[in-house]
C-alpha positions in Angstrom: 73.0 49.0 120.4 73.6 51.0 123.5 69.9 51.4 123.5 68.7 48.4 122.8 70.8 47.5 126.3 69.6 50.4 128.0 66.1 49.6 127.2 66.7 45.8 128.2 68.0 46.7 131.7 65.2 49.1 132.7 62.4 46.1 131.9 62.3 43.8 134.5 60.4 40.6 134.7 57.6 41.3 138.0 55.5 38.8 137.1 56.5 36.0 139.5 57.0 38.9 142.4 53.1 40.1 141.9 52.4 36.5 142.6 54.3 35.9 144.9 52.7 39.4 146.8 49.4 38.1 146.2 49.5 34.8 147.3 50.8 36.4 150.9 48.2 38.9 151.2 45.9 35.9 150.6 46.8 33.9 152.8 46.9 36.6 155.3 43.0 37.5 154.7 42.5 33.2 155.1 44.6 33.5 158.9 42.5 36.4 159.9 39.4 35.0 158.3 40.0 31.8 160.5 40.5 33.5 163.9 37.8 35.8 163.3 35.5 32.7 163.0 37.0 30.7 165.8 36.0 34.0 168.4 32.5 34.4 166.6 32.4 30.5 167.2 33.3 30.5 170.4 31.4 33.4 171.7 28.1 31.7 170.3 28.8 28.7 172.1 29.6 30.3 175.2 26.6 32.6 174.7 24.3 29.3 174.3 25.3 27.4 177.1 24.5 30.4 179.0 20.9 30.6 177.2 20.7 26.6 177.9 21.4 27.0 181.8 19.1 29.6 182.0 16.2 27.4 180.0 17.0 24.5 182.7 17.0 27.0 185.7 13.4 28.0 184.5 12.2 24.6 183.8 13.9 23.4 187.3 11.6 26.4 189.0 8.5 25.4 187.2 8.8 21.5 187.7 7.2 21.3 190.8 3.9 23.9 189.9 0.6 21.8 190.7 -2.8 22.8 189.7 -6.1 23.6 190.8 -8.3 21.1 189.3 -12.5 21.7 190.3 -13.5 24.6 192.5 -12.8 25.5 196.1 -15.6 23.9 198.5 -16.3 25.4 201.5 -18.1 24.0 204.6 -19.9 26.5 207.0 -21.6 26.1 210.4 -24.0 29.2 209.3 -21.9 32.0 210.2 -18.6 31.4 209.4 -16.5 28.7 207.4 -15.2 25.7 209.0 -13.5 23.8 206.1 -12.3 24.5 203.0 -11.3 21.6 200.2 -9.7 21.5 197.0 -8.2 18.8 194.8 -4.6 19.7 193.1 -2.9 17.5 190.0 0.7 18.3 188.6 0.9 20.8 185.9 2.1 19.1 182.2 5.7 18.1 182.7 5.7 18.7 186.4 8.0 16.8 189.4 6.6 15.1 192.2 5.8 17.2 194.9 5.7 15.8 198.6 1.8 16.2 200.2 2.4 14.4 203.5 1.4 16.7 206.0 3.5 14.6 208.8 6.8 15.2 207.1 9.3 17.0 209.0 11.3 18.2 206.1 11.0 18.4 202.4 7.2 19.1 202.6 4.8 21.2 201.1 3.2 24.5 203.2 -0.2 25.9 202.9 0.3 29.7 204.1 -3.3 31.7 204.9 -3.5 35.6 204.6 -6.6 37.8 204.7 -5.0 41.3 205.2 -5.5 40.7 209.1 -4.4 37.4 209.8 -1.5 35.9 208.4 -0.6 32.0 209.4 2.6 30.5 207.7 1.7 26.6 208.2 -1.6 25.5 208.4 -2.6 22.2 209.3 -4.0 20.4 206.4 -5.1 16.6 205.7 -4.5 15.0 202.3 -6.9 12.3 200.2 -5.5 10.4 197.5 -8.6 10.6 194.7 -6.5 8.7 192.2 -3.1 7.8 192.5 -0.7 4.8 194.4 -1.8 5.8 197.8 1.3 7.3 198.9 1.3 10.9 200.1 3.8 11.6 196.7 1.7 13.9 194.0 2.9 12.1 190.6 2.1 12.8 187.2 -1.4 11.6 186.8 -2.3 11.5 190.3 -5.2 13.8 191.8 -5.0 14.4 195.7 -8.0 16.5 198.0 -6.5 18.9 200.3 -8.7 19.6 203.5 -8.0 22.5 205.7 -10.2 22.6 209.2 -10.3 26.0 209.8 -11.1 25.8 213.4 -7.5 24.4 214.2 -6.6 28.3 214.2 -8.8 30.1 216.3 -7.7 33.8 214.7 -9.1 32.6 211.0 -12.4 33.7 211.1 -13.9 33.9 207.3 -17.5 35.4 207.4 -19.3 37.2 204.8 -17.8 39.2 202.0 -13.9 38.3 203.0 -11.4 37.9 200.4 -8.9 35.4 201.6 -5.5 34.3 200.1 -4.2 30.8 200.5 -0.4 29.9 198.9 0.4 26.1 198.0 4.1 26.1 198.2 5.7 23.1 197.7 9.5 22.3 198.6 10.9 23.4 195.3 9.5 25.0 192.4 6.6 27.7 192.0 3.8 27.9 194.3 0.1 28.4 193.6 -1.9 31.1 195.3 -5.8 30.8 195.2 -7.7 33.8 196.2 -11.3 33.4 196.9 -14.0 35.9 198.4 -16.9 34.7 200.3 -20.7 35.2 199.5 -22.5 37.6 200.8 -24.2 34.7 202.8 -22.6 31.8 204.3 -25.9 30.1 205.1 -25.5 27.6 203.3 -24.0 24.3 204.5 -21.5 23.6 201.3 -20.7 26.9 199.3 -18.6 27.0 196.2 -16.0 29.6 196.4 -15.3 31.3 192.9 
């Protein structure tokens, strides 16, 4: 009998304690997983917000983009170019651009550079080919830009001369037109390729 009592005293019922310990460990795993998930989601939302800001900044930079429609034509007096004309339209998804040369602020500037001569503010004229008649280039409109080179005596574009025109709107990216004159400028109208 003593032996049975001794055996019974040595046997303990630990089934409930093992279940309770397992439940505590499981709850701890769930809490740690929830905290980890919160941190991952917060980091993901933060980085996606930064990505969105970057995309919108890039779109704002390119929305003012214009594109050349057609060729760049020049008129000549037989020895040098006297006028340059080209057509502009908005690139797909571009925002409107102020092409009024008489504006004192928030206007498009055309720059000239040929390596020897630089003019940061060429005088130009705007002719509306298609549009509502104002000097604001909007989607679906086409403007002709004319530059009279005789207005700046330092600009002399003769034969085999490379020059660059930069059309820089008030906001957005600017457009570069780089051309080289042919070996002969005796024709009255020259298409600058």
